[in-house]
ZAMARGU-4260 file (C-alpha; in steps of 0.2 Angstrom, whole numbers, plus 5000, padded with zeros to 4 digits):
<rodrens>
0) 5148/5028/5235 | 5142/5044/5244 | 5138/5060/5235 | 5154/5068/5242 | 5165/5054/5235
5) 5158/5051/5217 | 5164/5062/5203 | 5154/5077/5198 | 5140/5073/5186 | 5137/5084/5171
10) 5122/5083/5159 | 5127/5088/5142 | 5112/5092/5131 | 5115/5095/5112 | 5107/5089/5096
15) 5124/5085/5088 | 5130/5068/5093 | 5148/5072/5087 | 5149/5087/5098 | 5143/5077/5113
20) 5156/5063/5109 | 5170/5076/5108 | 5165/5085/5124 | 5162/5069/5134 | 5181/5065/5130
25) 5187/5081/5137 | 5175/5081/5152 | 5179/5063/5157 | 5198/5067/5155 | 5195/5080/5169
30) 5187/5068/5180 | 5169/5072/5177 | 5155/5059/5175 | 5145/5063/5159 | 5127/5059/5154
35) 5119/5066/5138 | 5103/5070/5129 | 5100/5074/5111 | 5083/5084/5113 | 5074/5094/5126
40) 5062/5080/5131 | 5076/5068/5134 | 5085/5081/5143 | 5071/5082/5156 | 5070/5063/5158
45) 5089/5062/5160 | 5089/5077/5173 | 5076/5068/5184 | 5084/5051/5182 | 5102/5056/5185
50) 5102/5071/5197 | 5117/5080/5189 | 5128/5092/5198 | 5128/5104/5182 | 5119/5105/5166
55) 5127/5111/5149 | 5111/5115/5139 | 5111/5120/5121 | 5098/5134/5117 | 5092/5126/5100
60) 5085/5109/5103 | 5072/5098/5095 | 5055/5094/5103 | 5057/5105/5118 | 5068/5121/5116
65) 5083/5124/5128 | 5074/5139/5135 | 5059/5129/5140 | 5070/5115/5147 | 5078/5128/5158
70) 5062/5135/5163 | 5055/5118/5168 | 5070/5113/5178 | 5070/5129/5187 | 5052/5125/5193
75) 5060/5112/5205 | 5079/5114/5206 | 5093/5126/5208 | 5106/5115/5199 | 5118/5126/5190
80) 5114/5128/5171 | 5127/5134/5158 | 5118/5139/5142 | 5127/5134/5127 | 5122/5143/5111
85) 5127/5146/5093 | 5118/5162/5094 | 5128/5178/5101 | 5114/5191/5100 | 5110/5200/5116
90) 5092/5195/5115 | 5096/5176/5115 | 5108/5178/5130 | 5096/5188/5140 | 5082/5176/5137
95) 5092/5162/5143 | 5097/5171/5159 | 5080/5177/5162 | 5073/5159/5163 | 5086/5153/5175
100) 5102/5150/5167 | 5117/5154/5178 | 5129/5158/5164 | 5131/5156/5146 | 5145/5152/5133
105) 5144/5155/5114 | 5149/5142/5101 | 5163/5141/5095 | 5172/5142/5111 | 5189/5136/5118
110) 5187/5120/5128 | 5199/5128/5141 | 5186/5142/5144 | 5172/5130/5146 | 5181/5119/5158
115) 5186/5135/5168 | 5167/5140/5168 | 5162/5123/5174 | 5176/5122/5188 | 5171/5140/5194
120) 5153/5136/5195 | 5155/5120/5204 | 5167/5128/5216 | 5154/5141/5220 | 5141/5128/5224
125) 5153/5118/5235 | 5158/5134/5244 | 5140/5140/5247 | 5136/5123/5254 | 5151/5123/5266
130) 5147/5141/5272 | 5128/5138/5274 | 5130/5129/5290 | 5137/5143/5300 | 5125/5157/5293
135) 5111/5164/5303 | 5093/5167/5297 | 5092/5184/5289 | 5075/5193/5291 | 5072/5210/5285
140) 5057/5219/5280 | 5046/5205/5275 | 5060/5194/5267 | 5067/5180/5277 | 5082/5170/5271
145) 5089/5154/5279 | 5105/5149/5271 | 5107/5132/5280 | 5091/5126/5273 | 5092/5136/5256
150) 5075/5144/5260 | 5068/5161/5256 | 5051/5167/5262 | 5044/5183/5254 | 5029/5191/5263
155) 5024/5174/5271 | 5026/5165/5254 | 5040/5152/5252 | 5050/5157/5236 | 5061/5146/5226
160) 5077/5153/5219 | 5092/5146/5209 | 5109/5147/5218 | 5115/5163/5210 | 5100/5173/5215
165) 5100/5166/5232 | 5118/5171/5234 | 5115/5188/5228 | 5101/5190/5240 | 5111/5184/5254
170) 5125/5196/5251 | 5114/5211/5249 | 5103/5206/5265 | 5119/5203/5275 | 5125/5221/5270
175) 5108/5229/5272 | 5109/5248/5272 | 5126/5248/5264 | 5131/5249/5245 | 5138/5233/5238
180) 5148/5237/5222 | 5146/5227/5206 | 5164/5221/5208 | 5161/5214/5225 | 5145/5205/5219
185) 5154/5197/5204 | 5169/5192/5215 | 5158/5184/5228 | 5145/5176/5217 | 5154/5172/5200
190) 5172/5172/5206 | 5186/5184/5203 | 5191/5174/5187 | 5173/5176/5179 | 5175/5181/5160
195) 5157/5183/5155 | 5147/5198/5151 | 5143/5212/5164 | 5124/5211/5159 | 5124/5194/5168
200) 5123/5203/5185 | 5109/5215/5179 | 5098/5200/5172 | 5100/5191/5189 | 5096/5206/5199
205) 5080/5208/5188 | 5075/5190/5191 | 5078/5193/5209 | 5068/5208/5210 | 5053/5199/5202
210) 5053/5188/5217 | 5056/5199/5231 | 5048/5216/5226 | 5030/5220/5227 | 5032/5231/5211
215) 5048/5225/5202 | 5048/5240/5190 | 5049/5252/5206 | 5060/5242/5217 | 5060/5247/5236
220) 5070/5232/5243 | 5085/5230/5231 | 5089/5248/5225 | 5101/5253/5211 | 5115/5265/5216
225) 5120/5272/5199 | 5138/5270/5195 | 5142/5259/5210 | 5131/5244/5213 | 5116/5239/5223
230) 5109/5241/5241 | 5096/5232/5251 | 5085/5245/5259 | 5082/5243/5278
</rodrens>
């Protein structure tokens, strides 16, 4: 069976077997293939062995924390990661996003909301892949972005990026010199039905700046336009 034909594979990482069992039933009922791991070490092993399409990753895990698992995976892959956490403090959310999570959801949650997040995230990945073939290479001020190959080169250095950061950079560069509002960025990158926190965009922009700016604390490429959004300077 080809990758296009097989069900989407989701890696569920949680240290509560009963939680994994219940979630597996719901996910398989929606047509997903589920693999699971009970701790951070096992999560990395399963990730490398199964190549999932999406990861549901608990923040608090034995052996290796969810944060460290996310950081490790981001060193080699842009697979979508939704951080699942019982903690709701802003610090925990921001830490998860800063190390590479694409989105987060806090326990307890409604299964409908989680399924909606999963569908939206996977849809965005598929759309990005479909559109990539017709995109030109963008090359502005030392930053080159090749959508077809999912490659970014910053000042001559190849730079790895998760999908969300890549999409943000592509939209900003494609509209270089023009303000792109926060609403447009949310719509294009997370989807019109996104129900998460607005801080998600700010954290992703911060991560993106850390990769494309000479001095991220004084950005010259991705400029904030207060009250509106962001602009990629030409």
